[in-house]
C-alpha positions in Angstrom: 31.2 37.9 -27.4 32.5 35.4 -30.3 35.2 34.2 -27.8 32.7 33.5 -25.0 30.7 31.3 -27.3 33.6 29.4 -28.5 34.7 28.7 -24.8 31.3 27.7 -23.8 31.2 25.2 -26.8 34.7 23.9 -25.7 33.6 23.7 -22.1 30.6 21.5 -22.9 32.4 19.5 -25.4 35.2 18.7 -23.0 32.6 18.0 -20.3 30.8 15.5 -22.5 34.1 13.8 -23.4 35.1 13.6 -19.8 31.9 12.0 -18.6 31.4 9.7 -21.2 35.0 8.3 -20.9 34.2 7.3 -17.3 33.3 3.8 -16.9 33.2 1.9 -13.5 33.5 -1.8 -13.6 30.8 -2.7 -10.9 28.4 -5.2 -10.9 25.0 -4.1 -9.5 23.0 -6.9 -8.6 19.2 -6.7 -8.6 19.0 -6.7 -4.7 20.6 -7.5 -1.6 20.3 -10.9 0.0 18.9 -9.6 3.3 16.1 -8.0 1.4 15.4 -10.8 -1.0 12.3 -11.9 0.7 11.1 -8.6 2.0 7.7 -7.3 0.2 5.7 -4.2 0.6 2.0 -3.6 0.6 0.3 -0.2 0.4 -3.1 1.6 -0.5 -3.7 2.8 -3.8 -3.5 5.8 -4.3 -0.2 6.0 -2.2 -1.5 8.3 0.5 -3.3 8.1 3.9 -6.4 10.3 2.7 -9.8 10.1 4.2 -12.5 8.4 2.3 -15.8 9.8 3.0 -19.0 7.7 2.2 -22.7 8.0 2.9 -24.0 5.6 5.5 -26.9 4.4 3.3 -24.7 3.4 0.4 -25.4 0.0 -0.8 -22.3 -0.6 -2.9 -19.3 -2.0 -1.2 -16.6 0.4 -0.3 -13.5 -0.7 -2.0 -10.0 -0.1 -1.0 -7.4 -1.2 -3.4 -4.0 -2.3 -2.3 -0.7 -3.2 -4.3 1.6 -5.9 -3.2 5.1 -5.1 -4.3 7.3 -7.9 -5.3 10.0 -8.6 -8.1 10.0 -12.4 -8.0 7.8 -15.5 -8.0 8.5 -17.7 -5.0 7.6 -21.3 -3.9 5.5 -19.8 -1.0 2.3 -17.6 -0.8 3.0 -14.3 0.9 0.3 -13.1 3.5 -0.5 -9.5 4.1 -2.4 -8.4 7.3 -4.7 -5.6 8.1 -6.9 -4.4 11.0 -9.8 -2.1 11.9 -8.8 0.6 14.4 -11.4 2.7 16.1 -10.6 6.4 16.9 -11.0 7.9 20.3 -14.2 9.8 19.2 -17.1 9.2 17.0 -16.0 5.6 16.5 -17.9 3.5 14.0 -18.8 0.2 15.4 -18.1 -3.0 13.4 -21.2 -5.0 13.1 -23.5 -1.9 13.6 -22.0 0.6 11.2 -20.0 -1.4 8.9 -18.6 -5.0 8.3 -15.4 -6.2 6.6 -16.6 -8.4 3.8 -15.2 -10.5 0.7 -16.1 -9.3 -2.9 -19.3 -11.2 -2.7 -20.5 -9.4 0.4 -19.8 -12.3 2.9 -18.6 -11.1 6.5 -15.1 -11.9 7.2 -13.9 -12.8 10.9 -10.6 -11.6 12.0 -8.2 -13.9 13.5 -6.4 -12.4 16.5 -7.9 -9.0 15.5 -6.3 -9.4 12.1 -7.6 -10.0 8.5 -5.4 -11.4 5.8 -4.8 -11.2 2.0 -2.9 -14.0 0.4 -0.6 -13.3 -2.6 0.1 -16.5 -4.2 3.7 -17.2 -5.0 4.4 -13.8 -3.5 3.9 -12.3 -6.9 3.3 -8.6 -7.5 -0.4 -7.8 -7.9 -3.3 -5.7 -6.7 -6.1 -6.8 -4.4 -8.9 -5.1 -2.7 -10.3 -4.7 0.9 -14.0 -4.4 1.0 -16.3 -2.7 3.6 -20.1 -3.1 3.7 -22.0 -0.3 5.2 -25.0 -1.2 7.4 -27.1 2.0 7.2 -27.1 2.5 10.9 -29.9 5.0 11.6 -28.1 6.7 14.5 -27.4 10.3 13.8 -23.8 11.8 13.4 -20.6 11.0 11.7 -18.9 7.8 12.6 -15.2 7.1 11.9 -12.9 4.2 11.5 -9.6 3.3 10.1 -8.3 0.3 8.2 -4.5 -0.1 8.8 -2.1 -2.5 6.8 0.2 -4.3 9.2 3.8 -5.6 9.1 3.7 -9.6 8.8 7.0 -11.0 9.8 7.5 -14.7 9.3 10.5 -17.1 9.2 10.3 -17.1 5.3 9.6 -13.4 4.5 8.5 -10.0 5.5 5.4 -8.1 4.3 6.1 -4.5 5.3 4.1 -1.3 4.9 4.8 2.2 3.5 4.7 5.2 5.7 2.7 7.1 3.2 0.0 4.6 2.4 -0.4 2.1 5.3 -3.8 3.5 6.6 -7.3 4.4 5.1 -9.5 6.5 7.3 -13.0 5.9 6.6 -15.6 8.6 7.4 -19.4 7.4 7.3 -21.9 10.2 7.3 
């Protein structure tokens, strides 16, 4: 038994010396040039879970998003999102809900897209706001807000597969 303990101690000690004596002389840069202007946007929390709200709710529905960046740039990065109606029980924009700013002012999409600008492409959080319109029609209505890729000559804002859409169930 004592021999096994001594052998175990020697094995651990030699393993520690072996792995601590190895040193690689590699230079690991912060990133690769091809991805230097590639950013990500995602809903918080990082999932695609359904948000359920009552149609007579007066407070704005808030969908926080995170813009991921490690740098400060000379340009502003723009992230896009859109409203997608499901095949059944679709909520109607302008009847069941509106996309608004933090003050409740209705936003108008450009080519079916809304945008959020991240000044100097710096990492930060922002919010997408939905105002419910208390439609008296019976039944549940559904819609979905989807973050979109935005590829420009200067940069790309990409989405994450696990947090690019936020289904909204209005009951």
